[in-house]
C-alpha positions in Angstrom: -5.6 -15.3 34.6 -5.4 -19.2 33.5 -2.2 -20.7 34.1 -0.8 -24.1 33.2 2.0 -25.8 35.1 3.9 -29.0 33.9 5.6 -31.2 36.3 8.2 -33.6 34.8 10.1 -34.4 38.1 9.5 -34.8 42.0 11.7 -31.6 42.3 9.4 -29.8 40.1 6.3 -30.3 42.6 8.5 -28.8 45.2 9.8 -25.8 42.9 6.1 -24.9 42.1 3.8 -25.8 45.0 3.9 -22.6 46.9 3.7 -20.6 43.6 0.6 -22.5 42.7 -0.9 -22.0 46.2 -0.2 -18.3 46.0 -1.6 -17.8 42.3 -4.9 -19.6 43.5 -5.0 -17.4 46.6 -4.9 -14.2 44.4 -7.9 -15.7 42.5 -6.2 -17.2 39.3 -6.8 -20.7 37.9 -3.9 -23.0 37.8 -4.4 -26.5 36.3 -1.4 -29.0 36.7 0.1 -31.6 34.3 2.9 -34.2 35.0 4.3 -37.3 33.8 5.2 -40.8 35.5 8.6 -40.0 37.0 10.0 -41.6 40.2 7.6 -40.3 43.3 6.1 -37.6 41.5 2.9 -39.2 41.2 2.7 -40.3 44.9 3.8 -36.6 46.0 0.7 -35.2 44.1 -1.6 -37.7 45.4 -0.3 -37.3 49.0 -0.5 -33.6 49.1 -4.1 -33.7 47.2 -3.0 -31.6 44.1 -5.4 -32.0 41.4 -3.5 -33.0 38.1 -3.6 -34.7 34.8 -1.0 -37.2 33.8 -0.2 -36.7 30.0 2.2 -39.9 30.2 1.0 -42.3 32.7 2.9 -45.2 31.0 6.3 -43.6 31.6 9.0 -43.9 29.1 11.8 -46.1 28.4 15.6 -45.4 28.8 17.8 -44.6 25.8 17.8 -42.4 23.1 14.7 -44.1 21.2 12.6 -44.1 24.6 13.7 -40.2 25.4 12.4 -39.5 21.8 9.3 -41.5 21.9 8.5 -39.9 25.4 8.8 -36.4 24.2 6.7 -37.0 21.1 3.9 -38.1 23.1 4.1 -35.4 25.5 4.1 -33.1 22.4 0.9 -34.3 21.2 -0.9 -34.9 24.5 0.0 -31.4 25.7 -1.0 -29.9 22.4 -4.3 -31.5 22.8 -5.0 -30.4 26.2 -3.9 -26.9 25.5 -6.2 -26.6 22.3 -9.1 -27.4 24.6 -8.1 -25.2 27.3 -6.3 -22.3 26.5 -4.1 -20.8 29.3 -2.9 -17.2 29.4 0.5 -18.3 30.5 2.2 -21.5 30.8 5.1 -22.0 32.9 7.4 -25.3 34.0 10.6 -26.9 32.9 9.5 -28.9 29.9 10.7 -29.1 26.1 7.0 -29.8 25.0 5.6 -26.5 26.4 8.1 -24.5 24.4 7.0 -26.4 21.2 3.2 -26.2 22.1 3.5 -22.5 23.0 5.2 -21.6 19.9 2.6 -23.6 17.8 -0.5 -22.0 19.5 0.9 -18.4 20.1 0.8 -18.9 24.1 3.6 -17.5 26.1 5.8 -19.9 28.1 8.3 -19.0 30.9 10.9 -21.8 31.0 12.2 -22.0 34.8 15.7 -23.8 34.8 18.9 -23.6 36.8 21.3 -25.8 34.9 23.8 -24.3 32.4 23.0 -24.6 28.9 26.3 -26.3 28.2 25.5 -29.1 30.6 21.9 -29.7 29.2 22.9 -28.8 25.5 20.0 -30.8 24.0 17.5 -29.6 26.4 18.4 -25.9 25.8 18.2 -26.5 22.0 14.9 -28.0 22.0 13.2 -25.9 24.5 14.9 -22.3 24.9 14.2 -21.1 21.2 10.5 -21.5 21.7 10.4 -20.2 25.3 9.1 -16.6 25.8 11.5 -16.0 28.6 14.1 -18.1 30.8 13.9 -17.6 34.4 17.1 -18.7 36.2 19.6 -18.2 38.9 22.3 -15.3 38.5 24.8 -18.2 38.6 23.3 -20.1 35.7 24.9 -19.5 32.2 22.2 -19.8 29.3 24.8 -19.2 26.5 23.4 -17.7 23.4 20.1 -17.4 25.1 21.1 -15.0 27.8 19.1 -12.1 26.0 15.7 -13.8 26.8 17.1 -14.6 30.5 15.6 -13.2 33.5 18.1 -13.7 36.6 17.4 -13.9 40.1 19.5 -14.3 43.1 18.4 -17.7 44.3 18.1 -21.4 43.5 15.1 -23.6 42.8 15.5 -25.4 46.1 14.9 -22.0 47.7 11.5 -22.0 46.4 10.4 -24.4 48.9 13.3 -24.8 51.5 13.6 -21.2 52.3 12.7 -20.5 55.7 9.7 -18.4 54.9 8.2 -21.8 53.9 10.2 -24.6 55.5 11.2 -25.3 59.2 12.4 -28.7 59.8 10.3 -30.6 62.4 12.4 -33.1 64.7 9.2 -35.0 65.7 8.6 -35.9 62.0 12.0 -37.5 62.0 11.6 -39.1 65.5 8.7 -41.2 64.1 11.4 -43.0 62.0 14.5 -42.9 64.2 15.9 -40.5 66.9 16.8 -37.3 65.3 19.4 -36.5 67.8 21.4 -39.5 67.2 24.1 -39.2 64.2 22.8 -40.3 60.9 24.1 -40.1 57.2 22.0 -40.2 54.0 23.4 -41.9 50.8 21.6 -41.0 47.7 22.0 -43.0 44.3 20.5 -41.3 41.2 19.3 -43.0 38.1 21.5 -40.9 35.7 19.1 -41.8 32.8 18.2 -38.6 31.2 19.7 -37.5 27.9 22.2 -35.1 29.5 23.6 -37.9 31.6 25.0 -39.7 28.9 28.5 -40.8 29.9 28.2 -39.4 33.4 29.1 -41.7 36.3 28.2 -41.8 40.1 28.5 -44.0 43.0 29.2 -47.6 42.0 28.4 -50.5 44.4 32.0 -50.8 45.4 32.2 -47.3 46.5 28.9 -47.6 48.3 30.4 -50.5 50.3 33.4 -48.4 51.1 31.3 -45.4 52.1 29.0 -47.6 54.4 32.0 -49.0 56.0 33.3 -45.6 56.9 30.1 -44.0 58.1 28.5 -47.0 60.0 31.2 -46.7 62.8 29.9 -43.1 63.6 26.0 -43.4 63.0 23.3 -45.1 61.0 23.5 -45.0 57.3 20.3 -44.7 55.3 20.0 -45.1 51.5 17.5 -43.6 49.2 17.7 -44.5 45.6 16.2 -43.5 42.3 17.6 -46.3 40.6 17.0 -50.1 41.4 18.9 -50.9 44.6 21.3 -53.8 44.6 19.9 -56.6 47.1 23.1 -56.0 49.4 22.0 -52.6 50.2 18.4 -53.2 51.2 19.0 -53.3 54.9 20.0 -49.6 54.4 17.1 -48.5 52.5 15.3 -45.5 53.8 11.7 -46.5 53.9 9.6 -43.1 54.5 6.9 -41.1 53.3 8.3 -39.0 50.3 7.0 -35.8 51.8 9.2 -35.9 55.1 12.5 -36.4 53.0 13.6 -32.9 53.7 12.9 -32.9 57.4 15.2 -36.1 57.5 17.8 -34.3 55.3 17.9 -31.2 57.6 18.9 -33.4 60.5 21.5 -35.6 58.8 25.2 -35.4 59.9 26.2 -35.8 56.2 24.7 -36.1 52.8 26.6 -38.0 50.2 25.2 -38.7 46.7 25.2 -38.6 42.8 22.1 -36.5 42.6 22.4 -32.7 41.7 19.1 -31.8 43.3 19.4 -33.4 46.7 22.8 -32.1 47.0 21.5 -28.5 46.6 18.7 -29.3 49.0 21.1 -30.6 51.5 23.3 -27.4 50.9 20.4 -24.8 51.5 19.3 -26.8 54.6 22.8 -26.4 55.9 23.5 -30.0 56.0 27.2 -30.8 54.8 27.1 -32.5 51.3 29.3 -34.3 48.9 28.3 -34.5 45.3 30.1 -37.4 43.6 29.6 -37.3 39.8 30.8 -36.0 36.6 28.6 -32.9 36.6 31.1 -31.2 39.0 32.5 -28.0 37.5 29.6 -27.9 34.9 26.7 -26.4 36.8 26.9 -22.6 38.2 24.4 -22.8 40.9 26.3 -26.1 42.6 29.7 -24.5 41.9 28.3 -21.3 43.9 26.9 -23.5 46.9 30.1 -25.4 46.9 32.9 -22.6 46.3 31.3 -19.4 47.2 29.2 -20.5 50.3 31.3 -23.5 51.2 28.2 -25.6 52.0 29.5 -28.7 50.2 31.9 -30.3 48.2 31.9 -31.4 44.4 34.2 -34.4 43.6 34.6 -35.9 40.1 34.1 -39.9 39.6 38.0 -40.0 38.8 38.8 -38.6 42.3 37.5 -41.8 44.4 40.5 -41.4 47.0 39.5 -37.6 47.4 36.1 -38.8 48.1 37.0 -40.9 50.7 39.6 -38.3 52.3 36.7 -35.8 52.2 34.6 -38.0 54.1 37.2 -38.7 56.7 37.9 -34.9 57.0 34.2 -34.2 57.6 33.7 -36.9 60.0 36.8 -35.8 62.2 35.8 -32.1 62.0 32.2 -31.5 61.5 31.6 -30.4 65.0 34.0 -27.4 64.3 32.7 -26.4 60.8 30.0 -23.7 61.0 27.6 -24.9 58.2 24.7 -23.1 60.0 26.7 -20.0 59.9 27.4 -20.5 56.1 23.9 -21.2 55.4 22.9 -17.9 56.9 25.5 -16.0 54.8 23.9 -17.6 51.7 20.2 -16.9 52.9 21.4 -13.2 53.6 22.4 -13.0 49.7 19.2 -14.6 48.4 15.7 -14.0 47.8 12.6 -15.9 48.6 12.3 -17.6 45.3 8.6 -18.8 45.4 7.4 -15.1 46.4 9.5 -13.8 43.3 8.0 -16.4 40.9 4.6 -15.4 42.1 5.1 -11.8 41.3 6.6 -12.7 38.0 3.6 -14.9 37.0 0.8 -12.7 38.4 2.1 -9.5 36.8 3.2 -11.0 33.6 4.1 -9.4 31.2 4.8 -6.2 32.9 6.9 -8.1 35.5 9.5 -9.0 32.9 10.0 -5.6 31.4 10.4 -4.1 35.1 12.9 -6.9 35.9 14.9 -6.1 32.7 15.0 -2.4 33.5 15.7 -2.8 37.3 16.8 -6.4 38.5 17.3 -5.0 41.9 13.4 -4.8 42.5 13.6 -8.8 43.2 14.9 -7.9 46.5 11.9 -5.8 47.5 9.3 -8.4 46.6 7.7 -9.6 49.7 4.9 -12.3 50.5 2.7 -9.5 51.4 3.4 -8.3 48.0 2.8 -11.3 46.3 -0.5 -12.6 47.8 -2.1 -9.5 49.3 -3.2 -8.4 52.6 -6.5 -10.2 52.6 -5.5 -13.4 50.9 
């Protein structure tokens, strides 16, 4: 089969990288499209992934910039798909839903955010999707009937132990992995669903650095422009090494959803400080069911500081590795599951609708074959 995968964010590369490799091992053709977004292009180039950028100029922030960016991607994706007609498209994009419906090509939307939290995205993309693949913790509202639920998270498509083992020697190339260090992450918060959402302000960042510096090194990774006063703490690394460093951090604090979840599935204690707290099922599950992190709203600044103090005082007695293992015991290897879904489409969707429990019996051996 011919597959088309569209990547709109660095996290989407990680989400699909093993799936793309598996499908190619099975003899399928997979083409990759992307847009300019943060370090996405760097990751694809660094990993040698053949791709085509349909929005190399990027887009501007604001409603008009968002709309114009989407229209450009719609037109350019339509032009690409007309020339090379895939059998199945998969990704997280709005434009694939539009083009798929126009040209009669099935599209599987892979998303883990609750529809209420990304309402505009859901309204624009879900009606045109053939199916929606999302975690059991995700609420897809009125599109639940076309949803296929699985026991996992996007982050387990690339950070599951089947695919990722943290390497201390990689961290040691930058700084000693066994000396305490902390990661602060500042998200851009410029997407349409981020309107009105707040995160870590410069003043809060100053307070966090003061608290953490006495107990270890502080490193900052930022999607948004970093204020000059914080440059001494900037984490300058090869982007492909970020997850190794995150795995050895003593604590992660940030206003990014994705990196908080990544820390959680790696067993690194995390604090998520933004106004999405309580609105995203998969992060609520990581925080409240598996107790791998803490979600704190921006109106609760004092709670943030108290939580940091508590973690610094008790981190050695809190078994986050055990909590992580409990979570892993409940979840599946997501990359192998998605490989099976795409490779056996459309029969796979019908089988899952009839018996969702079969997802627990899909191994990498079944996904890529004995002789891959």
